[in-house]
C-alpha positions in Angstrom: 18.2 26.3 -7.6 18.0 22.7 -8.7 14.7 20.9 -8.3 14.7 18.3 -5.5 14.3 14.7 -6.7 12.5 13.9 -3.5 9.9 16.7 -3.9 9.3 15.5 -7.5 8.9 11.9 -6.2 6.4 13.0 -3.6 4.4 15.0 -6.2 4.5 12.1 -8.6 3.4 9.7 -5.9 0.5 11.9 -4.8 -0.9 12.1 -8.4 -0.2 8.4 -9.1 -2.1 7.2 -6.1 -4.9 9.8 -6.5 -5.3 8.5 -10.1 -5.3 4.8 -8.9 -7.6 5.4 -6.0 -10.2 7.5 -7.9 -10.6 4.6 -10.3 -11.8 2.3 -7.6 -13.1 4.3 -4.6 -16.1 4.7 -4.6 -16.7 4.3 -8.3 -15.5 0.7 -9.0 -18.2 -1.3 -7.1 -20.9 1.1 -8.4 -19.6 0.8 -12.0 -19.5 -3.0 -11.7 -23.1 -3.0 -10.4 -24.1 -0.6 -13.3 -22.7 -3.2 -15.7 -25.0 -5.8 -14.0 -22.5 -7.6 -11.7 -23.6 -9.3 -8.6 -21.7 -9.4 -5.3 -19.4 -12.1 -6.7 -18.5 -10.0 -9.7 -18.0 -6.9 -7.6 -15.6 -8.9 -5.4 -13.8 -10.2 -8.5 -13.0 -6.8 -10.0 -12.1 -5.4 -6.5 -9.5 -8.0 -5.9 -7.9 -8.4 -9.4 -5.7 -5.3 -9.3 -4.3 -6.4 -5.9 -3.5 -9.7 -7.4 -1.5 -7.9 -10.0 0.5 -6.4 -7.2 1.2 -9.7 -5.7 2.4 -11.2 -9.0 4.4 -8.3 -10.4 6.0 -6.3 -7.5 9.0 -8.6 -7.3 9.7 -8.6 -11.0 9.3 -4.8 -11.0 11.9 -4.5 -8.3 14.3 -6.9 -10.1 13.9 -4.9 -13.4 14.5 -1.7 -11.5 17.8 -3.1 -10.3 18.7 -4.2 -13.8 17.6 -1.2 -15.9 17.4 1.7 -13.4 14.7 3.0 -11.0 13.7 6.1 -13.1 13.0 4.0 -16.2 10.7 1.7 -14.3 8.9 4.7 -12.7 8.4 6.1 -16.2 7.0 2.7 -17.4 4.6 2.7 -14.4 3.5 6.2 -15.1 2.8 5.3 -18.7 0.4 2.7 -17.4 -1.2 5.2 -15.1 -1.7 7.5 -18.1 -3.2 4.9 -20.4 -5.2 2.6 -18.2 -8.0 5.1 -17.3 -9.1 5.4 -20.9 -9.7 1.7 -21.2 -12.7 2.1 -18.9 -14.5 4.1 -21.6 -14.7 0.9 -23.8 -15.9 -1.4 -21.0 -19.4 -3.0 -21.6 -19.3 -6.1 -19.4 -17.7 -7.3 -16.2 -15.0 -9.4 -17.9 -13.7 -6.4 -19.8 -13.7 -4.4 -16.6 -11.6 -7.2 -15.0 -9.0 -7.0 -17.8 -8.8 -3.2 -17.5 -8.4 -3.5 -13.7 -5.6 -6.1 -14.1 -3.8 -3.8 -16.5 -4.3 -0.8 -14.2 -3.0 -2.9 -11.3 0.4 -3.3 -12.9 0.9 0.5 -12.5 0.8 0.5 -8.7 2.6 -2.9 -8.6 5.6 -1.2 -10.4 5.4 2.3 -9.0 5.3 1.9 -5.3 8.2 -0.5 -4.6 10.4 1.2 -7.2 9.6 4.7 -5.9 10.3 3.6 -2.3 13.6 2.1 -3.4 14.5 5.4 -5.1 13.6 7.4 -2.0 15.8 5.0 0.1 18.6 5.5 -2.4 18.3 9.3 -2.2 18.6 9.4 1.6 20.4 7.4 4.3 20.6 9.3 7.6 17.0 10.5 7.3 15.7 7.4 5.4 12.8 6.6 7.8 11.6 10.2 7.8 11.8 10.6 4.0 9.9 7.3 3.5 7.3 8.7 5.9 6.9 11.9 4.0 6.6 10.0 0.7 3.9 7.7 2.3 2.1 10.9 3.6 2.1 12.3 0.0 0.5 9.1 -1.4 -2.0 9.0 1.5 -3.0 12.6 0.6 -3.9 11.3 -2.9 -5.6 8.3 -1.4 -7.7 10.6 0.9 -8.7 13.1 -1.8 -9.7 10.6 -4.5 -12.9 9.2 -2.9 -14.1 12.7 -2.1 -13.6 13.9 -5.6 -14.9 10.7 -7.2 -17.9 10.6 -5.0 -18.6 14.3 -5.5 -18.6 13.8 -9.3 -20.9 10.8 -9.2 -23.4 12.6 -7.0 -23.9 15.1 -9.8 -25.2 12.5 -12.2 -28.0 10.0 -12.3 -27.1 6.5 -10.9 -28.3 4.9 -14.1 -26.2 7.1 -16.4 -22.8 6.3 -17.7 -21.8 10.0 -17.9 -20.7 10.3 -14.3 -18.4 7.3 -14.7 -16.9 8.8 -17.8 -16.2 12.1 -16.0 -14.5 10.2 -13.1 -12.3 8.2 -15.5 -11.5 11.4 -17.4 -10.2 13.0 -14.2 -8.4 9.7 -13.4 -6.7 9.9 -16.9 -5.8 13.5 -16.5 -4.0 12.7 -13.2 -2.3 9.8 -14.9 -1.0 12.1 -17.7 0.4 14.6 -15.1 2.0 11.6 -13.4 3.7 10.7 -16.6 4.9 14.3 -17.2 6.5 14.5 -13.7 8.1 11.1 -14.2 9.9 12.3 -17.3 11.0 15.4 -15.5 12.3 13.5 -12.5 15.8 14.9 -11.8 17.5 11.7 -10.6 21.2 11.9 -9.7 23.5 10.1 -12.1 24.6 7.5 -9.6 21.0 6.4 -9.1 19.7 7.0 -12.5 20.5 3.6 -14.0 21.9 0.3 -13.1 24.8 -1.3 -15.1 24.2 -4.8 -13.8 24.4 -7.8 -16.1 21.6 -10.3 -15.9 23.9 -12.6 -14.0 24.6 -9.9 -11.4 20.9 -9.1 -11.2 20.1 -12.7 -10.5 22.8 -12.9 -7.9 21.5 -9.8 -6.2 17.9 -11.1 -6.2 19.1 -14.4 -4.8 20.8 -12.6 -2.0 17.6 -10.8 -1.1 15.3 -13.9 -0.9 17.9 -15.7 1.1 18.3 -12.9 3.7 16.0 -14.1 6.6 16.1 -10.7 8.3 14.5 -9.1 5.2 12.0 -11.9 4.9 10.8 -11.7 8.5 10.5 -7.9 8.2 8.4 -8.4 5.1 6.2 -10.8 7.0 5.9 -8.4 9.9 4.5 -5.7 7.6 2.2 -8.4 6.0 0.9 -9.3 9.4 -0.1 -5.7 10.3 -1.7 -5.3 6.9 -3.6 -8.6 7.5 -5.1 -7.0 10.6 -5.7 -3.8 8.7 -7.5 -5.6 5.9 -9.7 -7.3 8.6 -10.4 -3.9 10.1 -11.3 -2.0 6.9 -13.5 -4.9 5.6 -15.4 -5.9 8.7 -15.5 -2.9 11.1 -18.1 -1.1 9.0 -20.3 -4.2 9.0 -19.7 -4.6 12.8 -20.7 -1.0 13.3 -23.9 -1.3 11.3 -24.7 -4.5 13.2 -24.6 -2.5 16.4 -26.9 0.3 15.2 -24.4 2.8 13.9 -24.8 4.6 10.5 -22.8 4.2 7.4 -21.5 7.8 7.9 -20.2 6.8 11.3 -18.5 3.8 9.9 -16.9 6.0 7.3 -15.5 8.3 10.0 -13.6 5.3 11.4 -11.8 4.8 8.1 -11.3 8.4 7.3 -10.0 9.2 10.7 -7.4 6.4 10.4 -6.1 7.7 7.1 -5.6 11.2 8.6 -3.7 9.7 11.6 -1.5 7.7 9.2 -0.8 10.8 7.0 0.1 13.0 10.0 2.2 10.5 12.0 4.2 8.6 9.4 7.0 11.2 9.0 7.2 11.6 12.8 7.4 7.8 13.3 9.9 7.5 10.5 12.1 10.1 12.1 11.7 8.5 15.5 13.0 5.2 14.0 16.0 7.0 12.4 17.0 8.2 15.9 16.0 5.4 18.2 16.2 2.2 16.1 13.7 0.4 14.0 13.4 -3.1 15.6 12.1 -2.0 19.0 9.6 0.4 17.3 8.3 -2.5 15.1 7.9 -4.8 18.1 6.1 -2.2 20.2 3.8 -1.1 17.3 3.0 -4.8 16.5 2.1 -5.7 20.1 -0.1 -2.5 20.5 -1.7 -3.2 17.1 -2.6 -6.7 18.1 -4.2 -5.4 21.4 -6.1 -2.7 19.4 -7.5 -5.0 16.7 -8.6 -7.6 19.3 -10.2 -4.9 21.5 -12.7 -3.9 18.7 -14.8 -7.0 19.7 -15.1 -5.6 23.3 -17.0 -2.4 22.3 -20.1 -1.7 20.4 -20.6 2.1 20.6 -19.2 5.0 18.4 -16.6 6.8 20.6 -14.8 3.7 21.9 -14.6 2.3 18.4 -13.4 5.7 17.0 -10.6 5.9 19.7 -9.6 2.3 18.8 -9.6 3.1 15.1 -7.3 6.1 15.7 -5.1 4.0 18.0 -4.8 1.2 15.5 -4.0 3.7 12.8 -1.1 5.0 14.9 0.1 1.4 15.5 0.0 0.8 11.7 2.1 4.0 11.2 4.6 2.9 13.9 5.2 -0.4 12.3 5.1 0.4 8.6 7.2 3.6 8.9 10.0 1.4 10.3 9.7 -1.8 8.3 10.3 -0.3 4.9 13.3 1.8 6.3 14.7 -1.4 7.9 14.5 -3.3 4.6 16.3 -0.5 2.9 19.0 -0.5 5.6 19.5 -4.3 5.2 19.9 -4.1 1.4 22.7 -2.6 -0.7 21.8 0.0 -3.3 22.1 -2.6 -6.1 19.6 -4.8 -4.4 17.1 -2.2 -3.1 14.6 -2.5 -5.9 14.4 -6.3 -5.4 14.1 -5.9 -1.7 11.3 -3.3 -1.9 9.5 -5.5 -4.6 9.6 -8.4 -2.3 8.1 -6.3 0.5 5.4 -5.1 -1.9 4.4 -8.6 -2.9 4.4 -10.1 0.6 2.5 -7.2 2.1 -0.1 -7.4 -0.6 -0.6 -11.1 0.2 -1.1 -10.1 3.9 -3.6 -7.3 2.9 -5.6 -9.5 0.6 -5.7 -12.7 2.8 -6.8 -10.8 5.9 -10.4 -10.2 4.7 -10.6 -13.7 3.1 -9.6 -15.7 6.2 -11.3 -13.4 8.6 -14.4 -13.5 6.5 -14.5 -17.3 6.9 -14.3 -16.9 10.7 -16.8 -14.0 10.7 -19.3 -16.1 8.7 -19.3 -18.9 11.3 -18.3 -17.2 14.6 -19.2 -13.5 14.1 -17.3 -10.3 13.4 -15.9 -10.1 17.0 -14.0 -13.4 16.6 -12.6 -12.2 13.3 -10.9 -9.3 15.1 -9.5 -11.8 17.7 -8.2 -14.0 14.9 -6.4 -11.0 13.2 -4.9 -10.1 16.6 -3.6 -13.6 17.1 -2.0 -13.7 13.7 -0.3 -10.4 14.3 0.9 -11.3 17.8 2.4 -14.6 16.6 4.3 -12.8 13.8 5.6 -10.2 16.3 6.9 -13.0 18.4 8.7 -14.5 15.5 10.1 -11.1 14.5 11.3 -10.4 18.1 13.0 -13.8 18.6 14.4 -14.5 15.1 15.4 -10.9 13.9 19.0 -10.1 14.7 20.2 -6.5 15.1 21.5 -4.9 11.9 25.0 -4.6 13.4 25.2 -8.4 13.8 23.8 -9.3 10.5 26.5 -10.2 8.0 24.3 -10.7 5.0 23.0 -7.3 4.0 22.2 -8.4 0.5 25.7 -7.6 -0.8 26.0 -9.1 -4.3 
């Protein structure tokens, strides 16, 4: 029995995202503070890897179209395997920033290229398969803080030993990721691209000129704008209203569990019933949920809203990535997924920044309303300007 490329991809994704997440949650702000960084320095190192994603996701997708998706996954895995050992030599915040930037390239390359490969390996069940792949990465994202926090709790806060152990585990997961990437049994027709550079440029141009792909990318960016606001300011909002840090953590953990359990189901639903109506419904409900956080100040209503918003996030994102794959040819799929990765990272990072400005002057409640407004406006643009796939004559065909 031949090994399934999809199962290999899911296992590789789980280990890759586990390795990436354990390097930052909860260890990164603690390690930065251990090196003497203040709040500004902590924020700097926390955001720099995301900046790498914004910058390099599109080039990674283009290179995947040019040289083949498996080759780029191997390159990303090599970064996952080597970056963790750079933390051992860090002695100041600027060195930590450089290592984080290098580490950020791994995720910037891996996620859009892996999603493009999943899309290439499936067509009729594309939404469901993308949902299962996302669930695998979410499992890694969920386990990493538990393992990393557990390791750090065994050591003194003033000791470097705990951080070295965490980054050793991070490196071990990265090496396993590299091993699986080399073993990935990709079918010949998707193993490599034979495009010339002129063909690659023409394919990329067709992607960025396709307004249906662009508005779908902005739709995902909008829901992640709201999610960035949620994950950054709901804990502070909860503490302001007398709840504990543990209760605030339950909001975030509960949402990850909902995402992991519902993404394959929502992806399968979009396969059967259409992606556009699902995206619109999820976006409208998501805007209502994020805005409603400002109306409540006790644990159970906020927990229910967190779960509901997590479900809305699943409804939207399980359909947007599949829709972008539907709208792009196999030759353009890496470029399309890279564009999605870059734009959604912009949404995810600008959410806390812009909402933070509003929260500092008007309060946390108004920041939730601002995120809801942004999401609702983009849903309206998506609804009125997004044609059905059947009527779109520019599916990124080179």
